[in-house]
Each structure stands twice: as C-alpha cells, then as structure tokens.
VOKOLGU-294657 format. One record per atom (N, C-alpha, C, O): y, z, x. Coordinates in pm, whole numbers, padded with zeros to 5 digits, always signed. Last residue first. Example, Ala and Ser with C-alpha at 12.3 -4.5 7.8 and 13.67 -1.06 7.14 Angstrom:
BEGIN
-00225+00708+01285/-00106+00714+01367/+00003+00787+01290/+00114+00804+01341/-00569+00780+01319/-00450+00780+01230/-00330+00780+01320/-00332+00846+01424/
// end
This chain:
BEGIN
+01446-00757+01297/+01544-00863+01269/+01616-00900+01398/+01703-00988+01397/+01098-00711+01371/+01236-00665+01378/+01331-00782+01356/+01298-00895+01392/+00842-00796+01381/+00895-00765+01249/+01037-00711+01253/+01091-00670+01150/+00762-00835+01642/+00760-00950+01552/+00824-00925+01416/+00857-01019+01344/+00767-00594+01782/+00838-00711+01836/+00860-00817+01730/+00963-00883+01729/+00624-00422+01631/+00754-00376+01677/+00837-00490+01734/+00960-00485+01734/+00383-00556+01596/+00476-00546+01483/+00616-00506+01529/+00716-00551+01473/+00236-00520+01830/+00310-00646+01811/+00411-00640+01697/+00512-00711+01699/+00163-00296+02022/+00220-00282+01887/+00303-00407+01857/+00426-00401+01858/+00048-00392+02250/-00011-00273+02187/+00041-00252+02046/-00029-00198+01960/+00208-00609+02324/+00067-00633+02290/+00003-00515+02218/-00085-00534+02135/+00515-00701+02242/+00444-00578+02276/+00299-00592+02230/+00271-00588+02110/+00629-01006+02369/+00570-00937+02255/+00492-00815+02305/+00413-00825+02399/+00713-01152+02581/+00793-01034+02548/+00738-00957+02429/+00793-00853+02392/+00556-01373+02600/+00542-01272+02705/+00620-01145+02678/+00597-01043+02743/+00649-01530+02389/+00519-01463+02377/+00501-01352+02480/+00440-01249+02452/+00981-01468+02285/+00891-01537+02378/+00761-01459+02382/+00762-01336+02379/+01045-01380+01938/+01044-01356+02084/+00948-01447+02160/+00849-01496+02106/+01228-01582+01705/+01110-01502+01740/+01095-01492+01892/+01130-01585+01964/+01434-01842+01807/+01379-01770+01692/+01241-01713+01725/+01150-01785+01767/+01707-01819+02011/+01567-01861+02012/+01499-01778+01904/+01504-01655+01909/+02030-01853+01848/+01926-01780+01921/+01791-01851+01916/+01765-01932+01827/+02306-02067+01912/+02198-02026+01823/+02085-01959+01901/+02050-02005+02010/+02497-02166+02079/+02505-02024+02046/+02387-01975+01964/+02369-01854+01948/+02445-02439+02090/+02424-02358+02211/+02421-02209+02179/+02350-02133+02245/+02506-02606+01884/+02383-02528+01869/+02359-02433+01987/+02264-02354+01986/+02731-02747+01945/+02723-02689+01811/+02601-02599+01794/+02594-02522+01698/+02692-02851+02194/+02797-02750+02180/+02789-02680+02044/+02834-02566+02029/+02495-03046+02140/+02461-02926+02215/+02564-02814+02197/+02528-02697+02187/+02603-03272+02023/+02534-03174+01939/+02514-03041+02011/+02516-02935+01948/+02705-03430+02226/+02794-03383+02119/+02733-03268+02040/+02804-03177+01996/+02481-03473+02385/+02604-03426+02447/+02704-03371+02346/+02779-03279+02376/+02309-03586+02202/+02284-03449+02247/+02408-03390+02314/+02435-03271+02301/+02412-03843+02188/+02427-03754+02073/+02404-03609+02113/+02472-03519+02064/+02338-03951+02433/+02479-03937+02401/+02502-03841+02283/+02601-03768+02281/+02053-03934+02417/+02128-03879+02531/+02273-03853+02493/+02326-03745+02519/+01989-04069+02180/+01952-03928+02198/+02036-03863+02308/+02083-03751+02292/+02083-04329+02236/+02142-04250+02127/+02114-04102+02147/+02203-04018+02132/+01913-04396+02452/+02058-04401+02466/+02126-04313+02361/+02215-04234+02392/+01662-04382+02336/+01695-04291+02446/+01846-04282+02464/+01900-04174+02490/+01689-04594+02155/+01668-04458+02105/+01702-04355+02212/+01763-04252+02182/+01710-04805+02338/+01822-04773+02249/+01811-04634+02191/+01911-04563+02178/+01455-04802+02446/+01569-04773+02533/+01693-04738+02451/+01771-04651+02490/+01312-04875+02219/+01286-04745+02281/+01403-04705+02372/+01444-04589+02375/+01563-05026+02003/+01444-05030+02087/+01419-04890+02142/+01495-04798+02115/+01700-05013+01674/+01696-04966+01811/+01560-04989+01877/+01455-04973+01814/+01798-05308+01483/+01740-05174+01499/+01720-05141+01646/+01722-05229+01732/+01908-05564+01556/+01978-05471+01466/+01930-05327+01486/+02010-05236+01503/+01755-05706+01731/+01895-05746+01717/+01976-05653+01631/+02099-05659+01631/+01519-05578+01750/+01520-05703+01674/+01662-05757+01654/+01684-05844+01570/+01564-05363+01916/+01428-05417+01906/+01425-05554+01840/+01339-05637+01871/+01818-05291+02155/+01781-05331+02019/+01643-05395+02018/+01608-05473+02107/+01897-05256+02409/+01900-05137+02326/+01847-05165+02184/+01834-05073+02103/+01908-05503+02523/+01795-05417+02562/+01788-05292+02476/+01684-05226+02471/+02145-05613+02444/+02025-05655+02371/+01906-05564+02404/+01815-05550+02323/+02353-05553+02609/+02320-05454+02507/+02195-05491+02427/+02145-05409+02351/+02419-05586+02918/+02331-05658+02826/+02281-05560+02720/+02179-05493+02739/+02767-05494+02974/+02622-05481+02994/+02545-05557+02888/+02598-05589+02781/+03045-05488+02992/+02976-05617+02977/+02826-05611+02995/+02764-05712+03027/+03144-05232+02986/+03134-05301+03117/+03050-05428+03110/+02991-05470+03209/+02975-05149+02686/+03068-05111+02791/+03039-05186+02922/+02923-05201+02962/+02818-05177+02472/+02871-05302+02529/+02964-05277+02648/+03023-05369+02702/+02756-04924+02394/+02644-05011+02430/+02690-05143+02492/+02612-05213+02557/+03009-04816+02330/+02935-04766+02446/+02824-04862+02491/+02802-04880+02610/+03085-04955+02092/+03161-04968+02216/+03078-04929+02338/+03077-05001+02438/+02884-04882+01914/+02922-05022+01926/+02996-05046+02058/+02973-05145+02126/+02872-04603+01918/+02765-04680+01982/+02807-04825+02006/+02770-04884+02108/+03056-04352+01928/+03088-04494+01908/+02986-04581+01983/+03011-04626+02095/+03043-04069+01769/+02964-04136+01871/+02978-04286+01845/+02919-04339+01751/+03272-03812+01694/+03233-03953+01681/+03149-03997+01799/+03180-03966+01914/+03354-03529+01481/+03327-03591+01611/+03276-03732+01587/+03242-03769+01475/+03619-03504+01234/+03479-03499+01277/+03467-03556+01419/+03558-03621+01469/+03866-03524+01119/+03842-03415+01213/+03697-03397+01251/+03656-03290+01296/+03942-03734+00963/+03866-03626+00898/+03844-03506+00990/+03807-03398+00943/+04070-03910+01134/+04144-03859+01019/+04076-03738+00955/+04142-03649+00901/+03868-03965+01317/+03993-03905+01364/+04070-03843+01249/+04128-03735+01264/+03681-04085+01148/+03647-03960+01217/+03773-03888+01263/+03784-03766+01251/+03818-04316+01082/+03789-04219+00977/+03755-04083+01038/+03795-03979+00986/+03818-04446+01331/+03945-04405+01270/+03923-04299+01162/+03999-04203+01152/+03544-04494+01364/+03617-04415+01464/+03746-04361+01404/+03780-04244+01423/+03505-04661+01142/+03433-04534+01152/+03503-04440+01250/+03520-04321+01222/+03658-04879+01213/+03695-04804+01092/+03628-04668+01092/+03687-04570+01047/+03510-04965+01433/+03646-04916+01454/+03695-04835+01333/+03765-04735+01349/+03279-05047+01300/+03272-04940+01400/+03410-04879+01423/+03424-04757+01432/+03383-05255+01153/+03332-05138+01082/+03319-05019+01177/+03345-04905+01139/+03443-05431+01360/+03550-05386+01270/+03508-05259+01195/+03588-05168+01176/+03189-05475+01468/+03290-05407+01548/+03406-05356+01463/+03461-05250+01492/+03076-05630+01270/+03023-05494+01292/+03123-05412+01372/+03140-05292+01346/+03220-05861+01324/+03244-05790+01198/+03193-05646+01209/+03259-05553+01164/+03109-05934+01568/+03254-05908+01561/+03289-05831+01434/+03377-05746+01436/+02840-05977+01503/+02876-05862+01586/+03026-05831+01578/+03064-05714+01582/+02747-06045+01169/+02812-06091+01291/+02856-05970+01372/+02905-05872+01316/+02474-06111+00950/+02562-06015+01014/+02621-06079+01140/+02554-06156+01209/+02295-06297+00857/+02377-06227+00757/+02465-06116+00815/+02523-06037+00741/+02154-06611+00902/+02213-06496+00971/+02313-06426+00879/+02405-06490+00828/+01967-06698+00600/+02048-06727+00718/+02098-06598+00783/+02085-06489+00727/+01620-06629+00513/+01763-06624+00485/+01841-06657+00612/+01787-06646+00722/+01347-06583+00547/+01392-06693+00462/+01538-06690+00426/+01578-06743+00322/+01257-06409+00727/+01267-06358+00590/+01321-06463+00494/+01338-06437+00375/+01285-06558+00957/+01150-06519+00917/+01147-06468+00773/+01046-06482+00704/+01563-06561+00966/+01490-06687+00937/+01348-06656+00891/+01296-06720+00800/+01612-06296+01041/+01660-06347+00912/+01584-06472+00871/+01544-06486+00755/+01503-06290+01297/+01448-06204+01192/+01488-06254+01054/+01407-06254+00961/+01674-06469+01425/+01530-06499+01417/+01464-06416+01308/+01378-06466+01234/+01913-06329+01406/+01899-06455+01332/+01753-06495+01319/+01711-06547+01216/+01873-06123+01584/+01873-06091+01442/+01860-06218+01358/+01801-06214+01249/+01891-06265+01828/+01768-06194+01792/+01762-06167+01642/+01657-06185+01580/+02156-06368+01820/+02039-06458+01836/+01908-06392+01793/+01824-06455+01730/+02319-06123+01777/+02303-06227+01675/+02184-06320+01697/+02114-06349+01600/+02293-05806+01800/+02263-05918+01890/+02223-06036+01801/+02109-06046+01756/+02542-05585+01702/+02441-05679+01654/+02418-05785+01762/+02514-05846+01811/+02596-05245+01814/+02628-05388+01809/+02511-05469+01754/+02396-05426+01761/+02546-04970+01580/+02536-05032+01712/+02576-05179+01702/+02588-05231+01591/+02783-04801+01370/+02669-04892+01386/+02665-04945+01528/+02770-04963+01590/+02883-04469+01478/+02913-04607+01438/+02786-04691+01443/+02691-04655+01513/+02849-04153+01345/+02793-04246+01442/+02822-04388+01394/+02789-04423+01281/+03009-03838+01310/+02995-03977+01266/+02935-04059+01381/+02966-04037+01498/+02915-03516+01266/+02926-03618+01371/+02905-03755+01307/+02797-03785+01257/+03030-03198+01163/+02990-03335+01125/+03013-03429+01243/+03116-03423+01310/+03141-02959+01205/+02995-02964+01218/+02940-03104+01186/+02819-03124+01181/+03403-02984+01149/+03369-02965+01291/+03219-02961+01314/+03173-02959+01429/+03414-02992+00873/+03420-03118+00946/+03383-03103+01094/+03338-03199+01157/+03170-02765+00725/+03305-02802+00770/+03301-02924+00861/+03197-02957+00918/+02985-02728+00461/+02969-02788+00595/+03106-02840+00640/+03151-02946+00597/+02998-02640+00201/+03008-02542+00307/+02990-02595+00448/+02981-02518+00543/+03014-02831+00015/+02885-02763+00026/+02882-02668+00145/+02775-02620+00185/+03258-02938+00058/+03241-02864-00068/+03107-02792-00072/+03088-02700-00152/+03205-03075+00293/+03291-02957+00298/+03274-02872+00172/+03276-02749+00179/+03055-03288+00193/+02991-03191+00283/+03073-03062+00288/+03016-02952+00286/+03256-03416+00049/+03138-03364-00021/+03065-03261+00064/+03018-03158+00013/+03426-03493+00258/+03475-03400+00154/+03357-03337+00078/+03360-03218+00047/+03260-03671+00396/+03310-03550+00463/+03357-03447+00362/+03330-03328+00377/+03233-03865+00199/+03114-03794+00245/+03154-03665+00315/+03091-03561+00296/+03496-03956+00191/+03443-03886+00075/+03317-03809+00112/+03295-03699+00061/+03509-04084+00438/+03597-03969+00413/+03546-03887+00294/+03551-03764+00296/+03323-04286+00392/+03300-04189+00499/+03384-04064+00478/+03338-03951+00498/+03457-04424+00188/+03328-04360+00160/+03296-04256+00266/+03245-04148+00234/+03677-04530+00319/+03698-04428+00217/+03569-04354+00185/+03571-04233+00158/+03544-04718+00484/+03625-04611+00542/+03644-04497+00443/+03630-04380+00480/+03434-04883+00283/+03348-04815+00381/+03421-04696+00442/+03366-04586+00451/+03666-04987+00170/+03582-04896+00091/+03488-04817+00183/+03466-04698+00161/+03753-05149+00379/+03836-05037+00335/+03755-04936+00254/+03773-04815+00267/+03535-05338+00396/+03575-05253+00508/+03653-05129+00463/+03622-05018+00506/+03296-05358+00128/+03421-05397+00193/+03468-05293+00294/+03442-05173+00278/+02952-05376+00182/+03059-05289+00131/+03187-05331+00202/+03189-05339+00325/+02641-05538+00122/+02778-05543+00172/+02870-05444+00102/+02866-05428-00020/+02399-05544-00011/+02423-05434+00083/+02569-05427+00130/+02614-05322+00174/+02428-05764-00183/+02373-05639-00233/+02405-05522-00141/+02435-05412-00188/+02522-05993-00047/+02614-05917-00132/+02560-05783-00177/+02639-05693-00208/+02480-06157+00202/+02404-06038+00162/+02492-05948+00075/+02532-05839+00118/+02646-06375+00232/+02506-06389+00271/+02420-06274+00221/+02300-06291+00200/+02899-06304+00155/+02844-06427+00098/+02696-06447+00131/+02628-06526+00065/+02938-06065+00301/+02936-06064+00155/+02871-06189+00097/+02796-06180-00001/+02742-05961+00572/+02839-06058+00521/+02826-06071+00370/+02716-06086+00317/+02713-05613+00642/+02649-05740+00608/+02751-05833+00542/+02836-05789+00465/+02825-05367+00677/+02891-05480+00743/+02822-05613+00720/+02865-05716+00772/+02654-05189+00552/+02786-05214+00492/+02848-05342+00547/+02914-05416+00474/+02449-05168+00739/+02427-05247+00617/+02558-05280+00547/+02572-05388+00490/+02564-05022+00940/+02485-05138+00979/+02453-05227+00859/+02432-05347+00875/+02681-04799+00821/+02765-04912+00861/+02688-05037+00895/+02740-05148+00879/+02611-04455+00904/+02608-04571+00815/+02701-04680+00869/+02788-04654+00952/+02546-04164+00974/+02519-04285+01052/+02499-04404+00957/+02387-04447+00932/+02621-03847+01040/+02646-03946+00935/+02647-04083+01002/+02739-04115+01078/+02466-03540+01107/+02505-03671+01159/+02516-03768+01041/+02430-03770+00953/+02555-03205+01088/+02511-03322+01011/+02557-03447+01084/+02675-03460+01118/+02466-02869+01180/+02532-02997+01206/+02474-03104+01114/+02360-03095+01069/+02373-02633+01069/+02442-02628+01198/+02520-02755+01225/+02627-02751+01286/+02350-02485+00760/+02352-02615+00829/+02436-02606+00956/+02555-02574+00950/+02256-02315+00544/+02253-02276+00686/+02251-02399+00776/+02161-02415+00859/+02159-02311+00273/+02182-02436+00345/+02179-02413+00496/+02107-02483+00568/+02154-02051+00190/+02026-02118+00208/+02043-02248+00286/+01952-02289+00358/+02427-02003+00162/+02352-01932+00266/+02220-02001+00294/+02177-02008+00409/+02505-02152-00056/+02547-02198+00075/+02472-02128+00188/+02454-02184+00296/+02379-02250-00330/+02355-02135-00244/+02383-02175-00101/+02295-02226-00032/+02495-02478-00444/+02466-02362-00527/+02449-02235-00444/+02496-02128-00481/+02525-02713-00326/+02636-02620-00305/+02617-02494-00390/+02710-02414-00407/+02270-02894-00152/+02315-02814-00265/+02437-02731-00229/+02451-02685-00116/+02219-03212-00057/+02271-03085-00006/+02331-03007-00122/+02430-03049-00183/+02122-03420-00212/+02052-03385-00088/+02094-03249-00034/+02014-03179+00029/+02287-03473-00418/+02149-03442-00452/+02068-03396-00330/+01960-03339-00344/+02525-03545-00295/+02519-03416-00366/+02377-03377-00408/+02351-03259-00431/+02444-03808-00191/+02460-03690-00104/+02457-03557-00179/+02393-03464-00132/+02440-04029-00357/+02321-03943-00354/+02338-03816-00272/+02256-03726-00281/+02694-04147-00329/+02644-04112-00462/+02530-04010-00454/+02524-03917-00534/+02718-04200-00059/+02816-04110-00122/+02765-04061-00258/+02789-03947-00296/+02517-04391-00029/+02506-04261+00038/+02597-04158-00028/+02558-04043-00049/+02614-04613-00157/+02499-04544-00217/+02486-04403-00158/+02448-04308-00227/+02821-04668+00023/+02849-04656-00121/+02738-04577-00189/+02764-04487-00269/+02704-04703+00271/+02785-04583+00249/+02817-04562+00101/+02838-04448+00059/+02364-04821+00212/+02500-04834+00265/+02579-04709+00229/+02527-04619+00163/+02013-04851+00296/+02126-04793+00222/+02259-04818+00293/+02266-04833+00415/+01795-04934+00444/+01865-05032+00362/+01989-04981+00291/+02063-05059+00231/+01632-04622+00444/+01634-04761+00491/+01705-04853+00391/+01678-04850+00271/+01767-04332+00497/+01728-04412+00381/+01744-04560+00415/+01854-04615+00416/+01721-04012+00639/+01750-04153+00658/+01692-04235+00544/+01579-04210+00500/+01708-03738+00671/+01750-03793+00541/+01800-03936+00562/+01904-03977+00510/+01526-03512+00842/+01556-03655+00836/+01587-03695+00692/+01502-03685+00603/+01615-03224+01002/+01577-03277+00871/+01621-03422+00861/+01740-03452+00872/+01512-03001+01233/+01579-03130+01222/+01525-03198+01096/+01406-03227+01086/+01565-02661+01251/+01484-02765+01188/+01567-02892+01184/+01681-02891+01136/+01629-02487+01560/+01674-02557+01438/+01562-02642+01382/+01475-02689+01455/+01483-02333+01749/+01625-02306+01723/+01670-02363+01589/+01740-02296+01512/+01227-02415+01793/+01250-02271+01791/+01398-02235+01776/+01434-02118+01787/+01346-02724+01918/+01232-02643+01875/+01262-02495+01894/+01314-02454+01998/+01540-02897+02006/+01583-02786+01920/+01468-02701+01868/+01489-02614+01784/+01420-03099+02148/+01520-03016+02216/+01552-02888+02138/+01585-02785+02196/+01266-03210+01942/+01200-03148+02055/+01297-03054+02129/+01259-02943+02167/+01467-03314+01782/+01379-03211+01727/+01306-03137+01840/+01287-03016+01833/+01572-03509+01956/+01655-03395+01915/+01568-03281+01864/+01591-03164+01897/+01350-03680+01965/+01401-03619+02088/+01487-03496+02056/+01476-03393+02122/+01338-03762+01701/+01226-03686+01757/+01268-03615+01885/+01225-03502+01911/+01573-03909+01687/+01560-03787+01607/+01447-03698+01658/+01459-03576+01659/+01514-04125+01855/+01622-04032+01892/+01616-03902+01813/+01650-03796+01865/+01159-04176+01918/+01283-04196+01844/+01387-04092+01881/+01355-03985+01933/+00907-04152+02026/+01017-04186+02117/+01148-04214+02045/+01240-04271+02105/+00766-04213+01711/+00740-04183+01852/+00852-04237+01940/+00888-04354+01930/+01015-04150+01455/+00897-04217+01509/+00881-04180+01656/+00971-04123+01717/+01249-04052+01370/+01145-03954+01399/+01014-04019+01440/+00913-03950+01459/+01411-04268+01309/+01441-04191+01431/+01337-04085+01465/+01336-04033+01577/+01400-04422+01085/+01300-04450+01188/+01312-04358+01310/+01232-04368+01403/+01624-04326+00948/+01490-04305+00892/+01383-04323+00999/+01286-04247+01003/+01834-04421+01111/+01807-04278+01102/+01665-04254+01051/+01594-04169+01106/+01811-04685+01065/+01817-04644+01206/+01797-04492+01215/+01748-04442+01317/+01826-04704+00787/+01696-04719+00852/+01697-04672+00997/+01595-04624+01047/+02094-04463+00747/+02013-04573+00695/+01881-04583+00773/+01830-04481+00820/+02158-04107+00712/+02192-04244+00749/+02098-04345+00686/+02030-04317+00587/+02164-03794+00845/+02192-03868+00722/+02234-04009+00758/+02334-04028+00828/+02004-03526+00959/+02032-03663+01001/+02043-03749+00876/+01943-03774+00809/+02090-03192+00998/+02054-03297+00902/+02098-03432+00956/+02214-03451+00993/+01967-02908+01124/+02047-03023+01166/+02000-03139+01079/+01884-03179+01085/+01960-02572+01007/+01922-02713+00993/+02021-02804+01064/+02142-02780+01065/+01814-02257+01108/+01929-02344+01080/+01883-02490+01077/+01782-02527+01136/+01534-02106+00955/+01583-02185+01069/+01711-02259+01026/+01714-02317+00918/+01472-01784+00844/+01522-01918+00810/+01576-01985+00935/+01655-01926+01010/+01237-01541+00757/+01305-01612+00865/+01349-01750+00816/+01271-01823+00754/+01284-01293+00516/+01224-01421+00549/+01306-01491+00658/+01429-01498+00650/+01265-00952+00584/+01355-01064+00563/+01285-01193+00604/+01232-01203+00715/+01050-00724+00424/+01082-00808+00539/+01172-00924+00500/+01155-00986+00394/+00967-00584+00208/+01102-00556+00257/+01145-00649+00371/+01262-00652+00409/+00708-00658+00170/+00804-00692+00064/+00948-00673+00109/+01039-00735+00055/+00587-00548+00394/+00596-00693+00383/+00700-00733+00278/+00771-00832+00295/+00603-00276+00329/+00674-00327+00446/+00694-00477+00434/+00803-00529+00460/+00433-00270+00109/+00573-00231+00093/+00658-00286+00207/+00768-00336+00187/+00193-00342+00225/+00251-00430+00122/+00398-00399+00102/+00479-00489+00080/+00159-00120+00388/+00178-00250+00451/+00237-00349+00352/+00320-00432+00390/+00123+00078+00195/+00240+00085+00282/+00267-00048+00350/+00383-00087+00368/-00120+00000+00084/+00000+00000+00000/+00126+00000+00088/+00223-00070+00058/
// end
C-alpha cells in the first residue's frame, strides 16, 4: 500500500519538445542520416524531437492546421523548447505550372508571420522559433523528375530565391532566428547540386549541411536543459529509489 501511495505522488517526467514543422524536407528528416535524426541524437535524454513534416504542404495549409498541432489549452504540457518552421519549397512552385501548391510571394510572407503569431498564442515566443528558407533548386535535376511525372519544370531557382529572401525578411520582422539555406548552399559559387538528391529534396550531404548549421542555432536554446534522469554510474545501487524517484 505504501509503494502505491508513493507511486501516486510521483511527478510524471516530461521531456521538453523540439518541434520540426514543415513540408517533405522536414517529413523525410527522420530517415537514416536525416537532419532531424541528427538533432534527435544530439538531444537524447534532453528533448523529444517531434516531426510535424507534411509532404507537399505549403504555408497556406500550414497556417490552417497549426492550431490542431499545438494546443493552447495547457501550456505547461506543451513545454516547447524550440520550433523550426521550414516552408517555401512548395509555395514557390510556378503558378501556371503548379497552381495547387503555389502561394503568392506576399501571402507566403504573411503566412509565416501568422504562424509566428499562432505559436505565440500557444506560449511559444518568437525567440524559440527558427525559420528555415527553402534550399536552392537545381533546375536540370528537378526537370528530370518533373518529366518522369509527366509535367514540365515547375520551379525556378531565381523564384525560390525571392521566397528565401521573403523568409529572411519575415524572420527579421517577427524576431525569430533564420537559417538561410538558399544563400548558404550557393555561397562562393559552390556546386550546390551535391546537397540535393533530385534537385529539390536533400541528399545525405544536404542533410548533414542542414543539421550542422541548424544545431548552431538550436544549441543555445537547449544548452540550459538538464540531462533527464541520472547517469547510470550515479545511481545508488543499494537504494536506487533515492536516485531515480527524486525530482
């Protein structure tokens, strides 16, 4: 009876969350060698990395479904350390070639700002939000993919760059951090095609690139978080409860 009483009084352990919110580049990030998997490995015993990537989605749809993903009913349960917002690769699709996914540039910018406001209303302040721009498009590679699907090239790298710049500007206005992949991957005229598997999605090297640069931004937001539950060598073997049941 006393053990049942003790168990009933114990505080349930909750891991802080890092939420990855985006399109297919986020959805695929927990695959082997993916950037999300790398973050999850770095944050083991500190945070749960929650994948909310939705393949094919744009910022218009993201804004609509976000309130269903993050509750504002119980802010303590949310316990969110950081949120990455990674949209634009579908928004920038050419309107005449891919009207279903296309979102006009100005609306894209406003949607990002609205996402920040929705997060704030759920207790996630802008300093815990990291915007990520779409990576560059390698048009020759992506055109091959489009042809295989029976459609013409439906994205241009110069247009993607406009959306990336809008993302950077929105981040500045909202007070969020920014990872500008479009610029970084093309810096100094490097061959950015190596970062892409098909001209749009990330290759293994591209995933490593994102993980490395994103960790630099994320680390400051999680450095203060404690290691959850004691290191095994610190557990009192004669009375493990004294180590494992203390807050």
